[in-house]
PARO-121976 format. One record per residue: residue number from 1; residue in one letter; x, z, y of N, C-alpha, C in turn. Coordinates in steps of 0.02 Angstrom, whole numbers. Atoms other than C-alpha are relative to their C-alpha. Last residue first. Example, Ala and Ser with C-alpha at 12.3 -4.5 7.8 and 13.67 -1.06 7.14 Angstrom:
BEGIN
{resi=2; resn=S; n_c1=-42; n_c3=-3; n_c2=-59; ca_c1=684; ca_c3=357; ca_c2=-53; c_c1=-39; c_c3=37; c_c2=55}
{resi=1; resn=A; n_c1=45; n_c3=0; n_c2=-59; ca_c1=615; ca_c3=390; ca_c2=-225; c_c1=45; c_c3=0; c_c2=60}
//
This chain:
BEGIN
{resi=147; resn=X; n_c1=-43; n_c3=34; n_c2=46; ca_c1=-952; ca_c3=-1777; ca_c2=2959; c_c1=43; c_c3=-51; c_c2=32}
{resi=146; resn=X; n_c1=0; n_c3=73; n_c2=-10; ca_c1=-1037; ca_c3=-1651; ca_c2=3072; c_c1=51; c_c3=-31; c_c2=-45}
{resi=145; resn=X; n_c1=-63; n_c3=33; n_c2=31; ca_c1=-1078; ca_c3=-1474; ca_c2=3016; c_c1=-11; c_c3=-74; c_c2=13}
{resi=144; resn=X; n_c1=15; n_c3=65; n_c2=20; ca_c1=-1207; ca_c3=-1390; ca_c2=3138; c_c1=67; c_c3=-31; c_c2=-29}
{resi=143; resn=X; n_c1=-61; n_c3=33; n_c2=21; ca_c1=-1191; ca_c3=-1202; ca_c2=3157; c_c1=-15; c_c3=-68; c_c2=-30}
{resi=142; resn=X; n_c1=8; n_c3=47; n_c2=56; ca_c1=-1340; ca_c3=-1130; ca_c2=3251; c_c1=67; c_c3=-30; c_c2=-11}
{resi=141; resn=X; n_c1=-24; n_c3=69; n_c2=-13; ca_c1=-1356; ca_c3=-980; ca_c2=3369; c_c1=-10; c_c3=-42; c_c2=-65}
{resi=140; resn=X; n_c1=55; n_c3=37; n_c2=-12; ca_c1=-1456; ca_c3=-815; ca_c2=3358; c_c1=13; c_c3=-75; c_c2=14}
{resi=139; resn=X; n_c1=12; n_c3=0; n_c2=-69; ca_c1=-1309; ca_c3=-702; ca_c2=3375; c_c1=-58; c_c3=-44; c_c2=20}
{resi=138; resn=X; n_c1=22; n_c3=-67; n_c2=-20; ca_c1=-1320; ca_c3=-663; ca_c2=3190; c_c1=-11; c_c3=2; c_c2=78}
{resi=137; resn=X; n_c1=70; n_c3=-13; n_c2=21; ca_c1=-1314; ca_c3=-849; ca_c2=3149; c_c1=-30; c_c3=71; c_c2=24}
{resi=136; resn=X; n_c1=41; n_c3=45; n_c2=-42; ca_c1=-1156; ca_c3=-874; ca_c2=3247; c_c1=-74; c_c3=6; c_c2=-13}
{resi=135; resn=X; n_c1=5; n_c3=-23; n_c2=-69; ca_c1=-1080; ca_c3=-722; ca_c2=3166; c_c1=-39; c_c3=-40; c_c2=49}
{resi=134; resn=X; n_c1=39; n_c3=-61; n_c2=-2; ca_c1=-1122; ca_c3=-773; ca_c2=2990; c_c1=-8; c_c3=24; c_c2=66}
{resi=133; resn=X; n_c1=69; n_c3=21; n_c2=9; ca_c1=-1056; ca_c3=-953; ca_c2=3017; c_c1=-45; c_c3=59; c_c2=4}
{resi=132; resn=X; n_c1=19; n_c3=30; n_c2=-60; ca_c1=-891; ca_c3=-884; ca_c2=3083; c_c1=-77; c_c3=-20; c_c2=0}
{resi=131; resn=X; n_c1=6; n_c3=-57; n_c2=-53; ca_c1=-871; ca_c3=-763; ca_c2=2938; c_c1=-26; c_c3=-34; c_c2=64}
{resi=130; resn=X; n_c1=60; n_c3=-36; n_c2=17; ca_c1=-904; ca_c3=-907; ca_c2=2812; c_c1=-13; c_c3=54; c_c2=53}
{resi=129; resn=X; n_c1=-15; n_c3=-48; n_c2=46; ca_c1=-777; ca_c3=-1021; ca_c2=2897; c_c1=-66; c_c3=43; c_c2=-16}
{resi=128; resn=X; n_c1=11; n_c3=-68; n_c2=-24; ca_c1=-846; ca_c3=-1171; ca_c2=2981; c_c1=22; c_c3=50; c_c2=-55}
{resi=127; resn=X; n_c1=0; n_c3=-56; n_c2=44; ca_c1=-798; ca_c3=-1353; ca_c2=2963; c_c1=-9; c_c3=68; c_c2=31}
{resi=126; resn=X; n_c1=-7; n_c3=31; n_c2=68; ca_c1=-825; ca_c3=-1521; ca_c2=3047; c_c1=-1; c_c3=54; c_c2=-57}
{resi=125; resn=X; n_c1=-68; n_c3=4; n_c2=21; ca_c1=-891; ca_c3=-1445; ca_c2=3208; c_c1=-1; c_c3=-29; c_c2=-71}
{resi=124; resn=X; n_c1=-9; n_c3=56; n_c2=45; ca_c1=-1051; ca_c3=-1435; ca_c2=3311; c_c1=75; c_c3=-4; c_c2=-18}
{resi=123; resn=X; n_c1=-71; n_c3=24; n_c2=8; ca_c1=-1089; ca_c3=-1263; ca_c2=3382; c_c1=0; c_c3=-56; c_c2=-50}
{resi=122; resn=X; n_c1=-4; n_c3=44; n_c2=52; ca_c1=-1265; ca_c3=-1216; ca_c2=3450; c_c1=71; c_c3=-30; c_c2=-2}
{resi=121; resn=X; n_c1=-21; n_c3=72; n_c2=-19; ca_c1=-1259; ca_c3=-1066; ca_c2=3558; c_c1=1; c_c3=-39; c_c2=-64}
{resi=120; resn=X; n_c1=25; n_c3=43; n_c2=55; ca_c1=-1350; ca_c3=-893; ca_c2=3553; c_c1=18; c_c3=-74; c_c2=21}
{resi=119; resn=X; n_c1=52; n_c3=49; n_c2=-21; ca_c1=-1243; ca_c3=-786; ca_c2=3665; c_c1=-16; c_c3=-44; c_c2=-57}
{resi=118; resn=X; n_c1=58; n_c3=-36; n_c2=-26; ca_c1=-1153; ca_c3=-626; ca_c2=3608; c_c1=-54; c_c3=-50; c_c2=15}
{resi=117; resn=X; n_c1=43; n_c3=51; n_c2=-38; ca_c1=-1014; ca_c3=-697; ca_c2=3500; c_c1=-67; c_c3=39; c_c2=21}
{resi=116; resn=X; n_c1=70; n_c3=-16; n_c2=7; ca_c1=-872; ca_c3=-584; ca_c2=3441; c_c1=-37; c_c3=-52; c_c2=43}
{resi=115; resn=X; n_c1=34; n_c3=-14; n_c2=-63; ca_c1=-691; ca_c3=-630; ca_c2=3403; c_c1=-75; c_c3=11; c_c2=-10}
{resi=114; resn=X; n_c1=-35; n_c3=-52; n_c2=-36; ca_c1=-604; ca_c3=-709; ca_c2=3254; c_c1=-37; c_c3=5; c_c2=72}
{resi=113; resn=X; n_c1=38; n_c3=-53; n_c2=-28; ca_c1=-729; ca_c3=-804; ca_c2=3148; c_c1=33; c_c3=56; c_c2=40}
{resi=112; resn=X; n_c1=-15; n_c3=-61; n_c2=35; ca_c1=-651; ca_c3=-975; ca_c2=3126; c_c1=-34; c_c3=59; c_c2=34}
{resi=111; resn=X; n_c1=12; n_c3=-61; n_c2=-39; ca_c1=-717; ca_c3=-1141; ca_c2=3183; c_c1=11; c_c3=60; c_c2=-46}
{resi=110; resn=X; n_c1=24; n_c3=-56; n_c2=45; ca_c1=-638; ca_c3=-1298; ca_c2=3109; c_c1=-5; c_c3=63; c_c2=43}
{resi=109; resn=X; n_c1=1; n_c3=-66; n_c2=-30; ca_c1=-621; ca_c3=-1458; ca_c2=3208; c_c1=-26; c_c3=48; c_c2=-49}
{resi=108; resn=X; n_c1=59; n_c3=-49; n_c2=9; ca_c1=-569; ca_c3=-1621; ca_c2=3135; c_c1=5; c_c3=62; c_c2=35}
{resi=107; resn=X; n_c1=-19; n_c3=-51; n_c2=52; ca_c1=-431; ca_c3=-1732; ca_c2=3213; c_c1=-64; c_c3=41; c_c2=-8}
{resi=106; resn=X; n_c1=-4; n_c3=38; n_c2=58; ca_c1=-468; ca_c3=-1888; ca_c2=3318; c_c1=16; c_c3=42; c_c2=-61}
{resi=105; resn=X; n_c1=62; n_c3=33; n_c2=7; ca_c1=-423; ca_c3=-1796; ca_c2=3475; c_c1=3; c_c3=-41; c_c2=-64}
{resi=104; resn=X; n_c1=-1; n_c3=66; n_c2=34; ca_c1=-285; ca_c3=-1670; ca_c2=3477; c_c1=-68; c_c3=-25; c_c2=-6}
{resi=103; resn=X; n_c1=-51; n_c3=48; n_c2=-30; ca_c1=-284; ca_c3=-1531; ca_c2=3610; c_c1=-8; c_c3=-70; c_c2=-29}
{resi=102; resn=X; n_c1=-36; n_c3=39; n_c2=49; ca_c1=-430; ca_c3=-1419; ca_c2=3579; c_c1=42; c_c3=-49; c_c2=35}
{resi=101; resn=X; n_c1=-7; n_c3=-48; n_c2=59; ca_c1=-484; ca_c3=-1274; ca_c2=3695; c_c1=35; c_c3=-43; c_c2=-55}
{resi=100; resn=X; n_c1=-72; n_c3=-11; n_c2=19; ca_c1=-445; ca_c3=-1382; ca_c2=3849; c_c1=6; c_c3=50; c_c2=-60}
{resi=99; resn=X; n_c1=-17; n_c3=-68; n_c2=-22; ca_c1=-624; ca_c3=-1367; ca_c2=3925; c_c1=77; c_c3=20; c_c2=-22}
{resi=98; resn=X; n_c1=3; n_c3=-6; n_c2=-72; ca_c1=-639; ca_c3=-1556; ca_c2=3915; c_c1=24; c_c3=65; c_c2=24}
{resi=97; resn=X; n_c1=-61; n_c3=40; n_c2=-26; ca_c1=-583; ca_c3=-1560; ca_c2=3730; c_c1=0; c_c3=6; c_c2=78}
{resi=96; resn=X; n_c1=-61; n_c3=-38; n_c2=14; ca_c1=-705; ca_c3=-1422; ca_c2=3687; c_c1=62; c_c3=-33; c_c2=20}
{resi=95; resn=X; n_c1=0; n_c3=-58; n_c2=-46; ca_c1=-846; ca_c3=-1512; ca_c2=3774; c_c1=60; c_c3=42; c_c2=-10}
{resi=94; resn=X; n_c1=-16; n_c3=31; n_c2=-66; ca_c1=-806; ca_c3=-1681; ca_c2=3679; c_c1=4; c_c3=62; c_c2=51}
{resi=93; resn=X; n_c1=-73; n_c3=15; n_c2=2; ca_c1=-801; ca_c3=-1585; ca_c2=3513; c_c1=19; c_c3=-23; c_c2=70}
{resi=92; resn=X; n_c1=-21; n_c3=56; n_c2=40; ca_c1=-979; ca_c3=-1516; ca_c2=3545; c_c1=80; c_c3=-8; c_c2=8}
{resi=91; resn=X; n_c1=-76; n_c3=6; n_c2=-1; ca_c1=-1037; ca_c3=-1348; ca_c2=3601; c_c1=20; c_c3=-57; c_c2=-41}
{resi=90; resn=X; n_c1=-18; n_c3=40; n_c2=55; ca_c1=-1229; ca_c3=-1353; ca_c2=3638; c_c1=75; c_c3=-14; c_c2=7}
{resi=89; resn=X; n_c1=-50; n_c3=54; n_c2=-7; ca_c1=-1273; ca_c3=-1217; ca_c2=3759; c_c1=11; c_c3=-36; c_c2=-63}
{resi=88; resn=X; n_c1=35; n_c3=67; n_c2=8; ca_c1=-1431; ca_c3=-1115; ca_c2=3733; c_c1=44; c_c3=-56; c_c2=10}
{resi=87; resn=X; n_c1=51; n_c3=5; n_c2=51; ca_c1=-1350; ca_c3=-956; ca_c2=3797; c_c1=-38; c_c3=-65; c_c2=2}
{resi=86; resn=X; n_c1=65; n_c3=-38; n_c2=-13; ca_c1=-1198; ca_c3=-983; ca_c2=3903; c_c1=-48; c_c3=-9; c_c2=-56}
{resi=85; resn=X; n_c1=56; n_c3=49; n_c2=-10; ca_c1=-1020; ca_c3=-1031; ca_c2=3844; c_c1=-68; c_c3=40; c_c2=3}
{resi=84; resn=X; n_c1=13; n_c3=4; n_c2=-68; ca_c1=-889; ca_c3=-890; ca_c2=3865; c_c1=-59; c_c3=-52; c_c2=17}
{resi=83; resn=X; n_c1=44; n_c3=-55; n_c2=-17; ca_c1=-888; ca_c3=-851; ca_c2=3677; c_c1=-23; c_c3=-6; c_c2=74}
{resi=82; resn=X; n_c1=60; n_c3=29; n_c2=-25; ca_c1=-810; ca_c3=-1019; ca_c2=3637; c_c1=-54; c_c3=51; c_c2=19}
{resi=81; resn=X; n_c1=-11; n_c3=56; n_c2=-43; ca_c1=-632; ca_c3=-963; ca_c2=3624; c_c1=-61; c_c3=-27; c_c2=26}
{resi=80; resn=X; n_c1=-18; n_c3=-29; n_c2=-66; ca_c1=-676; ca_c3=-788; ca_c2=3554; c_c1=13; c_c3=-58; c_c2=48}
{resi=79; resn=X; n_c1=64; n_c3=-20; n_c2=-39; ca_c1=-766; ca_c3=-881; ca_c2=3415; c_c1=12; c_c3=29; c_c2=68}
{resi=78; resn=X; n_c1=28; n_c3=-70; n_c2=20; ca_c1=-602; ca_c3=-955; ca_c2=3356; c_c1=-60; c_c3=7; c_c2=40}
{resi=77; resn=X; n_c1=35; n_c3=-29; n_c2=-57; ca_c1=-561; ca_c3=-1144; ca_c2=3363; c_c1=-26; c_c3=66; c_c2=-24}
{resi=76; resn=X; n_c1=30; n_c3=-63; n_c2=16; ca_c1=-431; ca_c3=-1224; ca_c2=3248; c_c1=-31; c_c3=31; c_c2=63}
{resi=75; resn=X; n_c1=-11; n_c3=-42; n_c2=-58; ca_c1=-402; ca_c3=-1410; ca_c2=3267; c_c1=-32; c_c3=67; c_c2=-15}
{resi=74; resn=X; n_c1=57; n_c3=-25; n_c2=-35; ca_c1=-401; ca_c3=-1480; ca_c2=3089; c_c1=26; c_c3=35; c_c2=65}
{resi=73; resn=X; n_c1=-16; n_c3=-41; n_c2=-55; ca_c1=-288; ca_c3=-1593; ca_c2=2990; c_c1=-59; c_c3=26; c_c2=40}
{resi=72; resn=X; n_c1=45; n_c3=5; n_c2=-59; ca_c1=-339; ca_c3=-1660; ca_c2=2823; c_c1=25; c_c3=46; c_c2=51}
{resi=71; resn=X; n_c1=15; n_c3=-63; n_c2=-34; ca_c1=-196; ca_c3=-1681; ca_c2=2693; c_c1=-45; c_c3=-17; c_c2=64}
{resi=70; resn=X; n_c1=76; n_c3=-6; n_c2=-6; ca_c1=-204; ca_c3=-1841; ca_c2=2592; c_c1=-26; c_c3=58; c_c2=40}
{resi=69; resn=X; n_c1=22; n_c3=54; n_c2=-43; ca_c1=-21; ca_c3=-1886; ca_c2=2619; c_c1=-76; c_c3=0; c_c2=8}
{resi=68; resn=X; n_c1=62; n_c3=27; n_c2=27; ca_c1=34; ca_c3=-1714; ca_c2=2550; c_c1=-31; c_c3=-53; c_c2=44}
{resi=67; resn=X; n_c1=46; n_c3=25; n_c2=-56; ca_c1=212; ca_c3=-1691; ca_c2=2603; c_c1=-62; c_c3=-33; c_c2=-36}
{resi=66; resn=X; n_c1=41; n_c3=55; n_c2=21; ca_c1=305; ca_c3=-1582; ca_c2=2471; c_c1=-46; c_c3=-19; c_c2=56}
{resi=65; resn=X; n_c1=71; n_c3=5; n_c2=-15; ca_c1=440; ca_c3=-1459; ca_c2=2493; c_c1=-34; c_c3=-63; c_c2=-19}
{resi=64; resn=X; n_c1=41; n_c3=-51; n_c2=15; ca_c1=632; ca_c3=-1467; ca_c2=2495; c_c1=-77; c_c3=-15; c_c2=20}
{resi=63; resn=X; n_c1=66; n_c3=13; n_c2=-16; ca_c1=764; ca_c3=-1599; ca_c2=2490; c_c1=-45; c_c3=58; c_c2=-19}
{resi=62; resn=X; n_c1=54; n_c3=-4; n_c2=52; ca_c1=942; ca_c3=-1535; ca_c2=2476; c_c1=-69; c_c3=-15; c_c2=33}
{resi=61; resn=X; n_c1=40; n_c3=-60; n_c2=-11; ca_c1=1071; ca_c3=-1599; ca_c2=2604; c_c1=-60; c_c3=0; c_c2=-50}
{resi=60; resn=X; n_c1=-33; n_c3=-55; n_c2=28; ca_c1=1198; ca_c3=-1727; ca_c2=2541; c_c1=-42; c_c3=69; c_c2=5}
{resi=59; resn=X; n_c1=2; n_c3=5; n_c2=70; ca_c1=1085; ca_c3=-1875; ca_c2=2565; c_c1=35; c_c3=61; c_c2=-33}
{resi=58; resn=X; n_c1=69; n_c3=-8; n_c2=20; ca_c1=1045; ca_c3=-1837; ca_c2=2747; c_c1=-7; c_c3=-7; c_c2=-73}
{resi=57; resn=X; n_c1=24; n_c3=-72; n_c2=-9; ca_c1=1229; ca_c3=-1803; ca_c2=2778; c_c1=-70; c_c3=5; c_c2=-29}
{resi=56; resn=X; n_c1=25; n_c3=-22; n_c2=-61; ca_c1=1288; ca_c3=-1976; ca_c2=2717; c_c1=-32; c_c3=68; c_c2=-4}
{resi=55; resn=X; n_c1=75; n_c3=-9; n_c2=8; ca_c1=1393; ca_c3=-1993; ca_c2=2559; c_c1=-29; c_c3=29; c_c2=66}
{resi=54; resn=X; n_c1=14; n_c3=-71; n_c2=23; ca_c1=1561; ca_c3=-2050; ca_c2=2623; c_c1=-76; c_c3=9; c_c2=-8}
{resi=53; resn=X; n_c1=2; n_c3=4; n_c2=77; ca_c1=1575; ca_c3=-2240; ca_c2=2638; c_c1=-10; c_c3=69; c_c2=-30}
{resi=52; resn=X; n_c1=-63; n_c3=30; n_c2=26; ca_c1=1630; ca_c3=-2233; ca_c2=2822; c_c1=0; c_c3=1; c_c2=-77}
{resi=51; resn=X; n_c1=-54; n_c3=-49; n_c2=-4; ca_c1=1497; ca_c3=-2113; ca_c2=2882; c_c1=62; c_c3=-26; c_c2=-39}
{resi=50; resn=X; n_c1=-51; n_c3=21; n_c2=47; ca_c1=1354; ca_c3=-2232; ca_c2=2922; c_c1=60; c_c3=46; c_c2=10}
{resi=49; resn=X; n_c1=-21; n_c3=-53; n_c2=40; ca_c1=1212; ca_c3=-2140; ca_c2=3010; c_c1=56; c_c3=-14; c_c2=-47}
{resi=48; resn=X; n_c1=0; n_c3=-65; n_c2=-37; ca_c1=1184; ca_c3=-2261; ca_c2=3154; c_c1=32; c_c3=55; c_c2=-46}
{resi=47; resn=X; n_c1=62; n_c3=-37; n_c2=0; ca_c1=1226; ca_c3=-2419; ca_c2=3051; c_c1=10; c_c3=67; c_c2=36}
{resi=46; resn=X; n_c1=1; n_c3=-56; n_c2=43; ca_c1=1382; ca_c3=-2513; ca_c2=3103; c_c1=-69; c_c3=35; c_c2=7}
{resi=45; resn=X; n_c1=26; n_c3=-56; n_c2=-40; ca_c1=1357; ca_c3=-2689; ca_c2=3173; c_c1=-7; c_c3=62; c_c2=-49}
{resi=44; resn=X; n_c1=-1; n_c3=-69; n_c2=33; ca_c1=1458; ca_c3=-2834; ca_c2=3105; c_c1=-31; c_c3=48; c_c2=53}
{resi=43; resn=X; n_c1=67; n_c3=-25; n_c2=15; ca_c1=1402; ca_c3=-3005; ca_c2=3171; c_c1=-4; c_c3=69; c_c2=-27}
{resi=42; resn=X; n_c1=43; n_c3=12; n_c2=-54; ca_c1=1578; ca_c3=-3080; ca_c2=3158; c_c1=-70; c_c3=27; c_c2=-21}
{resi=41; resn=X; n_c1=43; n_c3=58; n_c2=3; ca_c1=1691; ca_c3=-3002; ca_c2=3027; c_c1=-47; c_c3=-4; c_c2=61}
{resi=40; resn=X; n_c1=-38; n_c3=64; n_c2=-23; ca_c1=1837; ca_c3=-2890; ca_c2=3060; c_c1=-43; c_c3=-60; c_c2=3}
{resi=39; resn=X; n_c1=-9; n_c3=-2; n_c2=-74; ca_c1=1728; ca_c3=-2733; ca_c2=3056; c_c1=37; c_c3=-57; c_c2=23}
{resi=38; resn=X; n_c1=61; n_c3=17; n_c2=-36; ca_c1=1671; ca_c3=-2773; ca_c2=2875; c_c1=6; c_c3=-7; c_c2=77}
{resi=37; resn=X; n_c1=48; n_c3=-52; n_c2=-12; ca_c1=1846; ca_c3=-2772; ca_c2=2803; c_c1=-60; c_c3=-21; c_c2=41}
{resi=36; resn=X; n_c1=50; n_c3=-4; n_c2=54; ca_c1=1996; ca_c3=-2890; ca_c2=2819; c_c1=-50; c_c3=61; c_c2=16}
{resi=35; resn=X; n_c1=4; n_c3=50; n_c2=53; ca_c1=2141; ca_c3=-2867; ca_c2=2939; c_c1=-51; c_c3=19; c_c2=-50}
{resi=34; resn=X; n_c1=-37; n_c3=-22; n_c2=63; ca_c1=2134; ca_c3=-2783; ca_c2=3107; c_c1=-12; c_c3=-53; c_c2=-54}
{resi=33; resn=X; n_c1=53; n_c3=-25; n_c2=42; ca_c1=2002; ca_c3=-2825; ca_c2=3245; c_c1=34; c_c3=24; c_c2=-68}
{resi=32; resn=X; n_c1=13; n_c3=-73; n_c2=-9; ca_c1=2127; ca_c3=-2842; ca_c2=3388; c_c1=-48; c_c3=29; c_c2=-50}
{resi=31; resn=X; n_c1=32; n_c3=-19; n_c2=-65; ca_c1=2110; ca_c3=-3031; ca_c2=3392; c_c1=-15; c_c3=70; c_c2=11}
{resi=30; resn=X; n_c1=61; n_c3=-41; n_c2=18; ca_c1=2151; ca_c3=-3058; ca_c2=3209; c_c1=-32; c_c3=25; c_c2=59}
{resi=29; resn=X; n_c1=14; n_c3=-9; n_c2=69; ca_c1=2273; ca_c3=-3202; ca_c2=3251; c_c1=-65; c_c3=39; c_c2=-17}
{resi=28; resn=X; n_c1=14; n_c3=56; n_c2=37; ca_c1=2308; ca_c3=-3177; ca_c2=3435; c_c1=-19; c_c3=16; c_c2=-71}
{resi=27; resn=X; n_c1=66; n_c3=-10; n_c2=25; ca_c1=2299; ca_c3=-3024; ca_c2=3549; c_c1=-26; c_c3=-63; c_c2=-42}
{resi=26; resn=X; n_c1=2; n_c3=-68; n_c2=28; ca_c1=2483; ca_c3=-3008; ca_c2=3590; c_c1=-69; c_c3=16; c_c2=-29}
{resi=25; resn=X; n_c1=34; n_c3=-48; n_c2=-44; ca_c1=2470; ca_c3=-3161; ca_c2=3700; c_c1=-4; c_c3=72; c_c2=-18}
{resi=24; resn=X; n_c1=-41; n_c3=-16; n_c2=-60; ca_c1=2609; ca_c3=-3251; ca_c2=3613; c_c1=-35; c_c3=50; c_c2=46}
{resi=23; resn=X; n_c1=-36; n_c3=-54; n_c2=15; ca_c1=2512; ca_c3=-3251; ca_c2=3445; c_c1=43; c_c3=26; c_c2=61}
{resi=22; resn=X; n_c1=-71; n_c3=10; n_c2=22; ca_c1=2381; ca_c3=-3366; ca_c2=3510; c_c1=42; c_c3=60; c_c2=-7}
{resi=21; resn=X; n_c1=-30; n_c3=58; n_c2=-33; ca_c1=2224; ca_c3=-3352; ca_c2=3614; c_c1=75; c_c3=-9; c_c2=-18}
{resi=20; resn=X; n_c1=6; n_c3=61; n_c2=40; ca_c1=2111; ca_c3=-3244; ca_c2=3503; c_c1=30; c_c3=-57; c_c2=35}
{resi=19; resn=X; n_c1=-23; n_c3=-8; n_c2=71; ca_c1=2081; ca_c3=-3111; ca_c2=3634; c_c1=-7; c_c3=-66; c_c2=-33}
{resi=18; resn=X; n_c1=21; n_c3=59; n_c2=37; ca_c1=2076; ca_c3=-3129; ca_c2=3824; c_c1=27; c_c3=-4; c_c2=-73}
{resi=17; resn=X; n_c1=-36; n_c3=11; n_c2=60; ca_c1=2088; ca_c3=-2957; ca_c2=3905; c_c1=-27; c_c3=-59; c_c2=-39}
{resi=16; resn=X; n_c1=44; n_c3=-11; n_c2=61; ca_c1=2015; ca_c3=-2970; ca_c2=4075; c_c1=45; c_c3=-12; c_c2=-58}
{resi=15; resn=X; n_c1=17; n_c3=57; n_c2=34; ca_c1=2149; ca_c3=-2954; ca_c2=4215; c_c1=-41; c_c3=15; c_c2=-63}
{resi=14; resn=X; n_c1=-24; n_c3=5; n_c2=68; ca_c1=2156; ca_c3=-2794; ca_c2=4313; c_c1=-27; c_c3=-62; c_c2=-35}
{resi=13; resn=X; n_c1=25; n_c3=55; n_c2=35; ca_c1=2136; ca_c3=-2785; ca_c2=4501; c_c1=34; c_c3=1; c_c2=-70}
{resi=12; resn=X; n_c1=-39; n_c3=5; n_c2=63; ca_c1=2152; ca_c3=-2625; ca_c2=4597; c_c1=-30; c_c3=-53; c_c2=-42}
{resi=11; resn=X; n_c1=40; n_c3=-14; n_c2=58; ca_c1=2083; ca_c3=-2663; ca_c2=4767; c_c1=42; c_c3=-6; c_c2=-59}
{resi=10; resn=X; n_c1=-42; n_c3=-23; n_c2=62; ca_c1=2179; ca_c3=-2657; ca_c2=4931; c_c1=-48; c_c3=20; c_c2=-56}
{resi=9; resn=X; n_c1=22; n_c3=-62; n_c2=20; ca_c1=2065; ca_c3=-2758; ca_c2=5052; c_c1=38; c_c3=22; c_c2=-61}
{resi=8; resn=X; n_c1=30; n_c3=-25; n_c2=-65; ca_c1=2143; ca_c3=-2904; ca_c2=5144; c_c1=-26; c_c3=73; c_c2=-15}
{resi=7; resn=X; n_c1=72; n_c3=15; n_c2=-4; ca_c1=2257; ca_c3=-2929; ca_c2=4992; c_c1=-27; c_c3=28; c_c2=63}
{resi=6; resn=X; n_c1=36; n_c3=-27; n_c2=-59; ca_c1=2446; ca_c3=-2943; ca_c2=4974; c_c1=-72; c_c3=-18; c_c2=-2}
{resi=5; resn=X; n_c1=26; n_c3=-63; n_c2=25; ca_c1=2521; ca_c3=-2978; ca_c2=4798; c_c1=-43; c_c3=37; c_c2=58}
{resi=4; resn=X; n_c1=62; n_c3=2; n_c2=35; ca_c1=2533; ca_c3=-3159; ca_c2=4845; c_c1=-26; c_c3=63; c_c2=-28}
{resi=3; resn=X; n_c1=53; n_c3=15; n_c2=-50; ca_c1=2664; ca_c3=-3122; ca_c2=4981; c_c1=-67; c_c3=-4; c_c2=-41}
{resi=2; resn=X; n_c1=4; n_c3=70; n_c2=-25; ca_c1=2773; ca_c3=-3038; ca_c2=4859; c_c1=-57; c_c3=-9; c_c2=40}
{resi=1; resn=X; n_c1=64; n_c3=18; n_c2=-23; ca_c1=2824; ca_c3=-2853; ca_c2=4825; c_c1=5; c_c3=-74; c_c2=25}
//
């Protein structure tokens, strides 16, 4: 132990590795990057899914199905969901959103015929099933198709 090894606060100190400072440093010439190849070049960054030249997993797995880019999405609402509205009420998309019946906004609404309807209500939606339309009319209500 020497005088210059003493510190007021004993802290472990390790010198920063200085690469590319001559062969005597042990980190000269290639500076720890190895010889040749992409990883030895400056600006190299490995892509997330790169597997060392092996065919990547997402290309090895079989592709299945078909994604229709013209598919129209709808929020599904059953008659049992809107049965609690009072007689003479007008049920719009905004009201359905407020009451938490539909989640997505900007997507169409389709009313299906599951459940019974006792009150005569006016329902505004993009689509109705035949059964739903029949049940709404039978209860004395109205089904308005909005575009």
